[in-house]
C-alpha positions in Angstrom: 260.1 155.2 169.3 261.1 158.5 171.0 258.8 161.5 171.0 259.9 164.7 169.3 259.9 167.3 172.1 258.3 170.0 170.0 260.1 172.9 171.6 258.9 176.3 170.6 261.5 177.6 168.1 260.9 181.1 169.5 262.8 181.5 172.8 261.1 184.8 173.7 259.5 187.8 172.1 260.0 191.5 172.6 257.1 193.3 171.0 257.0 192.3 167.3 260.6 191.0 167.6 260.9 187.2 167.8 264.2 185.8 169.2 264.6 182.3 168.1 266.6 179.5 169.7 268.5 178.9 166.4 269.9 182.5 166.5 270.7 182.3 170.2 272.7 179.1 169.6 275.0 181.0 167.2 275.2 183.9 169.6 276.2 181.5 172.4 278.7 179.8 170.1 280.5 183.0 169.2 280.6 184.2 172.8 281.8 180.9 174.1 284.2 180.6 171.1 285.8 183.9 172.1 286.8 182.5 175.5 288.0 179.2 174.0 290.1 181.0 171.4 291.6 183.4 173.9 292.4 180.6 176.3 294.2 178.6 173.6 296.1 181.7 172.4 297.4 182.2 175.9 298.4 178.6 176.1 300.3 178.9 172.8 302.0 182.2 173.8 300.2 184.4 171.3 299.2 188.0 171.9 295.8 187.4 170.3 293.0 188.5 172.7 290.9 191.4 173.7 289.9 193.8 171.0 292.1 192.1 168.4 290.3 188.8 168.9 286.9 190.4 168.9 287.7 192.0 165.5 288.9 188.7 164.1 285.8 186.9 165.2 283.7 189.7 163.7 285.4 189.2 160.3 284.9 185.5 160.6 281.2 185.9 161.5 280.7 188.0 158.4 282.6 185.4 156.3 280.4 182.6 157.7 277.2 184.4 156.7 278.3 185.5 153.2 280.2 182.3 152.4 277.4 180.1 153.8 274.8 181.8 151.6 276.9 181.8 148.4 278.0 178.3 149.1 274.4 177.1 149.2 273.8 179.0 145.9 276.8 177.5 144.2 276.9 174.0 145.7 273.2 173.1 146.1 271.0 175.0 143.7 273.0 177.0 141.2 270.6 176.5 138.2 267.6 177.9 140.2 269.5 181.0 141.4 270.9 181.7 137.9 267.3 181.8 136.7 266.2 183.8 139.7 269.2 185.9 140.8 267.1 188.2 143.1 266.4 185.1 145.3 270.1 185.0 146.2 269.4 187.7 148.7 266.2 186.1 150.2 268.1 184.6 153.2 265.0 184.6 155.3 263.7 181.7 153.1 266.6 179.6 154.3 269.5 178.1 152.5 273.0 178.1 154.1 276.0 175.8 153.4 278.5 174.9 156.1 281.2 174.2 153.5 280.7 177.7 151.9 280.6 179.2 155.4 283.9 177.6 156.3 285.5 179.0 153.1 284.1 182.4 153.8 285.4 182.4 157.3 288.8 181.3 156.2 289.0 184.1 153.6 287.7 186.8 155.9 290.1 185.7 158.7 293.0 185.6 156.2 292.2 189.1 155.2 292.2 190.4 158.8 295.3 188.7 160.0 297.1 189.8 156.8 296.3 193.4 157.6 297.5 192.9 161.2 300.7 191.1 160.3 299.7 188.0 162.2 300.7 184.6 160.7 297.6 183.0 159.2 297.8 179.7 161.2 298.5 181.6 164.4 295.0 182.9 164.2 293.2 180.1 162.4 294.4 177.4 164.8 292.8 179.3 167.7 289.6 180.1 165.8 289.0 176.7 164.3 289.7 175.1 167.7 286.7 177.0 169.1 284.4 176.4 166.0 282.9 173.1 167.2 281.1 174.8 170.1 279.1 176.9 167.6 278.6 173.9 165.3 277.3 171.7 168.1 274.9 174.4 169.3 273.8 175.1 165.8 272.8 171.5 165.3 270.7 171.7 168.4 269.0 174.7 166.9 268.3 172.6 163.8 266.8 169.9 166.0 264.6 172.4 167.8 263.4 173.7 164.5 262.6 170.2 163.4 264.7 170.6 160.2 267.6 168.7 158.6 266.2 165.4 160.0 267.4 161.9 159.1 266.1 159.2 156.9 263.4 156.8 158.0 264.4 154.2 160.5 263.2 151.3 162.7 265.6 152.1 165.4 264.0 152.5 168.9 265.2 156.1 169.1 263.6 157.2 165.8 261.4 160.2 165.9 258.4 161.5 163.9 259.4 165.1 162.9 256.9 167.8 162.0 256.9 168.0 158.2 258.8 164.7 157.9 255.9 162.4 157.3 254.3 159.8 159.5 257.3 157.5 159.8 260.0 157.7 162.5 263.4 159.2 161.4 266.9 159.3 162.6 267.5 162.4 164.8 270.6 163.1 162.7 270.9 166.6 164.1 271.7 165.1 167.5 274.3 162.8 165.9 276.0 165.8 164.3 275.7 167.9 167.4 277.6 165.3 169.4 280.3 164.5 166.8 280.8 168.0 165.5 280.5 169.5 169.0 282.0 168.0 172.1 283.9 165.1 170.3 285.6 167.4 167.8 286.1 170.2 170.3 287.9 167.8 172.7 290.2 166.5 169.9 291.1 170.0 168.8 291.8 171.3 172.3 293.9 168.2 173.0 296.0 168.9 169.9 296.1 172.6 170.5 297.8 172.2 173.9 300.2 169.4 172.7 301.6 170.6 169.4 302.6 174.0 168.0 303.1 172.9 164.4 301.4 175.7 162.4 298.1 174.5 160.8 297.8 171.3 162.8 294.6 172.4 164.6 293.2 174.1 161.5 293.5 171.0 159.3 292.5 168.6 162.1 289.2 170.6 162.2 288.8 170.4 158.4 289.5 166.6 158.4 287.6 165.9 161.6 284.5 167.8 160.5 284.7 166.1 157.1 284.7 162.6 158.7 281.8 163.4 161.1 279.7 164.9 158.4 280.5 162.2 155.8 279.4 159.5 158.3 276.2 161.1 159.5 275.1 161.9 155.9 274.5 158.1 155.5 271.4 158.5 157.8 270.6 162.1 157.0 267.8 162.9 154.6 269.4 164.2 151.4 268.1 167.4 149.8 264.9 166.6 147.9 266.0 168.4 144.7 269.4 166.7 144.7 268.9 163.2 146.0 271.9 160.9 145.8 274.6 160.6 143.2 276.2 157.1 143.0 274.9 156.5 146.5 276.3 159.6 148.1 274.9 163.0 148.9 276.2 166.4 147.9 277.3 167.0 151.4 279.4 163.7 151.3 281.2 164.8 148.2 282.1 168.2 149.7 283.1 166.5 153.0 285.3 164.0 151.1 287.1 166.9 149.6 287.7 168.3 153.1 289.1 164.9 154.2 291.4 164.7 151.2 292.7 168.2 151.7 293.5 167.5 155.4 295.2 164.2 154.5 297.5 166.1 152.0 298.4 168.6 154.7 299.3 165.9 157.3 301.2 163.9 154.7 303.3 167.0 154.0 303.7 167.7 157.7 304.9 164.1 158.2 307.6 164.6 155.5 309.1 167.6 157.3 312.5 167.2 158.9 312.1 166.4 162.6 314.6 169.1 163.4 312.8 171.9 161.6 311.7 174.6 164.0 308.0 175.3 164.2 306.2 178.6 164.6 305.7 179.0 168.3 307.1 180.8 171.3 306.1 184.1 173.0 304.2 186.4 170.8 304.9 190.1 170.2 302.3 192.8 170.6 301.2 192.2 167.1 300.6 188.5 167.6 303.7 187.3 165.8 305.9 184.8 167.7 309.2 186.3 168.6 311.3 183.2 168.4 310.8 179.7 167.0 310.5 176.7 169.3 313.2 174.0 169.3 310.6 171.3 169.7 310.1 169.2 166.6 306.9 168.8 164.7 304.9 165.7 165.6 
């Protein structure tokens, strides 16, 4: 059995202000994500960088927070919040949903690129390619907090988590950090530099995250107030919907004519490609 490291969740304190590792992980993720998105935009010939990319990421960050909270309310505990609507705003008590955050980010990003005249997939492919950095770091933050741990296990790497009872449990946060972080990031960057078919990276993220989350949920402790439904957790049903949506996209992409031009080429000052590529879709 491995020993839980018991890292202080508070990274440092300035007067009465506590700066927690969990918050810093998201900050590192957004900063690092900027450089990854900007690099991929340059590789794909898009004028999406500097102030414009900062603005897009700001919209996405707001969408993540609002969508994540509303997603938790709707997907995970709607009856409670209908009975106690004021608690919807009590974000300091916890309760965020990745699936809601992803929808919020997509809607906020869509609103921004629509105002700027940038094709949706031109922006989303770059942003979603960078998202695994923040996801992986966020899961490390969960591990430091000792939250979202796994189910009990007899595996030699099981850990006893504070608040998780006396039995060792799967460090499922680390499994997710690895799969949703470096593994998914590597796949998306590989795709991003080898295909320009609009939406390929975006939907590869949707499907890739869905697969990683669906698998890890088998060893992750389900929400106490929800449990399992027909052997699957709420997160698995939501992830299955992501996998299905991505499968539909790639099925439609495969049906395209191989001679159909794809959205690529040098970008104008507004981020819109000036001419289509003659390369075929994969």
